[in-house]
C-alpha positions as CSV (number, residue, x, y, z in Angstrom):
1,M,0.0,0.0,0.0
2,S,1.2,3.5,-0.8
3,I,0.3,6.4,1.4
4,H,-1.3,7.9,-1.7
5,D,-3.7,5.0,-1.8
6,V,-5.3,6.0,1.5
7,T,-8.8,7.4,1.6
8,M,-10.3,8.6,4.9
9,N,-12.7,11.2,6.2
10,N,-11.7,14.7,7.3
11,L,-13.2,16.3,10.4
12,Q,-16.2,17.5,8.4
13,G,-17.0,13.9,7.3
14,E,-15.9,14.4,3.7
15,A,-13.8,11.6,2.0
16,V,-10.3,12.7,1.3
17,N,-7.8,10.7,-0.8
18,L,-4.2,11.3,0.2
19,G,-3.4,10.7,-3.4
20,D,-4.7,14.2,-4.0
21,H,-1.6,15.4,-2.2
22,E,0.7,13.6,-4.6
23,G,3.6,16.0,-5.3
24,T,3.2,17.7,-2.0
25,V,5.6,17.1,0.9
26,L,3.5,16.1,4.0
27,L,4.1,16.1,7.7
28,L,1.6,13.6,9.2
29,V,1.0,14.0,12.9
30,N,-1.2,12.3,15.4
31,V,-2.6,15.2,17.5
32,A,-4.6,15.7,20.7
33,S,-6.2,18.8,22.3
34,K,-5.6,18.1,25.9
35,C,-2.0,16.9,26.0
36,G,1.2,18.5,27.4
37,L,2.4,18.6,23.8
38,T,-0.7,20.3,22.5
39,P,1.3,23.6,22.1
40,Q,3.1,21.9,19.2
41,Y,0.1,23.0,17.2
42,E,1.7,26.4,17.1
43,G,4.9,25.1,15.5
44,L,2.9,22.9,13.1
45,E,0.9,25.9,11.9
46,Q,4.1,27.9,11.6
47,L,5.5,25.2,9.3
48,Q,2.3,25.3,7.3
49,E,2.5,29.1,6.9
50,T,6.2,29.0,6.1
51,Y,6.3,26.1,3.5
52,G,2.6,25.8,2.3
53,A,3.1,27.8,-0.8
54,R,6.1,25.7,-1.7
55,G,4.3,22.4,-1.9
56,F,4.1,21.4,1.7
57,S,1.2,20.5,4.1
58,V,0.8,19.4,7.6
59,I,-2.1,16.9,8.1
60,G,-3.3,16.2,11.6
61,F,-4.8,13.0,12.8
62,P,-6.7,13.3,16.0
63,C,-6.2,10.3,18.3
64,N,-7.7,9.6,21.7
65,Q,-5.5,6.5,22.5
66,F,-3.0,8.2,24.8
67,G,-4.5,9.2,28.2
68,A,-7.9,10.0,26.5
69,Q,-6.4,13.4,25.5
70,E,-8.6,13.9,22.5
71,P,-12.1,13.3,23.8
72,G,-13.9,16.0,21.7
73,S,-16.3,15.6,18.8
74,P,-15.2,16.7,15.4
75,D,-16.7,20.1,15.8
76,E,-15.1,20.6,19.2
77,I,-11.7,19.6,17.8
78,A,-12.0,21.9,14.8
79,T,-13.1,24.8,16.9
80,F,-10.3,24.3,19.5
81,C,-7.7,24.1,16.8
82,S,-8.8,27.1,14.9
83,T,-9.6,29.4,17.8
84,T,-6.7,28.4,20.1
85,Y,-3.9,27.9,17.5
86,G,-5.2,29.3,14.2
87,V,-4.8,26.0,12.6
88,T,-5.3,26.1,8.8
89,F,-3.9,22.7,7.8
90,P,-6.2,19.7,7.2
91,L,-7.4,17.6,10.1
92,M,-8.8,14.1,9.6
93,E,-11.3,12.2,11.6
94,K,-10.2,10.6,14.8
95,L,-8.4,7.3,14.3
96,E,-6.4,4.7,16.2
97,V,-2.6,4.6,15.6
98,N,-1.7,1.5,17.6
99,G,-3.3,-1.9,18.5
100,P,-5.8,-4.0,16.7
101,G,-7.9,-1.0,15.5
102,R,-4.9,0.7,14.0
103,H,-5.8,2.6,10.8
104,P,-4.0,1.0,7.8
105,L,-2.1,4.3,7.2
106,Y,-0.5,4.0,10.6
107,G,0.3,0.3,9.8
108,E,2.5,1.7,7.1
109,L,3.9,4.6,9.0
110,T,4.9,2.6,12.1
111,A,7.0,0.3,10.0
112,V,9.4,3.3,9.4
113,A,12.3,3.7,11.8
114,D,13.2,7.0,13.6
115,A,16.7,8.5,13.7
116,A,17.7,6.0,16.3
117,G,16.7,3.1,14.0
118,E,13.6,2.2,16.0
119,A,10.3,1.4,14.3
120,G,7.1,0.2,15.9
121,D,4.2,1.7,17.8
122,I,3.5,5.4,18.1
123,Q,4.9,6.4,21.5
124,W,2.5,9.3,22.3
125,N,0.6,12.2,20.8
126,F,2.5,14.4,18.2
127,E,4.6,11.8,16.6
128,K,5.6,13.2,13.2
129,F,6.2,11.5,9.8
130,L,7.7,13.4,6.9
131,V,6.5,12.1,3.5
132,S,8.1,13.1,0.2
133,G,6.0,14.2,-2.8
134,N,6.1,10.7,-4.2
135,G,4.6,9.2,-1.0
136,E,7.8,7.8,0.6
137,V,8.2,8.3,4.3
138,V,11.6,10.0,4.6
139,A,11.8,10.8,8.3
140,R,10.1,10.0,11.6
141,F,10.3,12.3,14.6
142,R,9.2,11.2,18.1
143,P,6.7,13.3,20.1
144,P,9.2,15.4,22.1
145,V,10.8,16.7,18.9
146,D,9.5,20.2,18.4
147,P,8.0,20.8,14.9
148,T,10.2,23.8,14.4
149,S,13.4,22.1,15.5
150,P,16.4,22.2,13.2
151,E,16.2,18.5,12.4
152,V,12.5,18.8,11.3
153,V,13.0,22.1,9.4
154,D,16.2,20.7,7.6
155,A,14.4,17.5,6.6
156,I,11.4,19.6,5.2
157,E,13.7,21.8,3.2
158,A,15.6,18.8,1.9
159,A,12.3,17.1,0.9
160,L,11.3,20.3,-0.9
161,G,14.6,20.4,-2.7
162,S,15.8,23.6,-1.0
């Protein structure tokens, strides 16, 4: 399966095919509204604003699997993200990233190793995967890595051909 083969619903319940993003560098992130890492939304939006016009997009995947930190309805999630952090990047419907209910997209993503060579389950909210325009996962950043850190920014710029 290619990442570009995945179809899922956005927060508004509309079907979205990730293949529509072919040619766009993506940062896929499992997000939550009530987590100690929730302020990372600010950095994610900063990346969206900085690189969006150059063929880049963040896509957020709300997940309630870690400490029930994303309990809201789709409307509540959308309102929180837009009013608190000014989020303009796409948000998908809630999904599971680990376990027997793991979404197939995350089945693909979790097979990719991080910088330390470790693949496997998502550790917590705000784990980040950088995907090239051709759908290849080129980097994995664990939750504590800030979205605007040099390693993330450098990887985005490299994927964009900067």
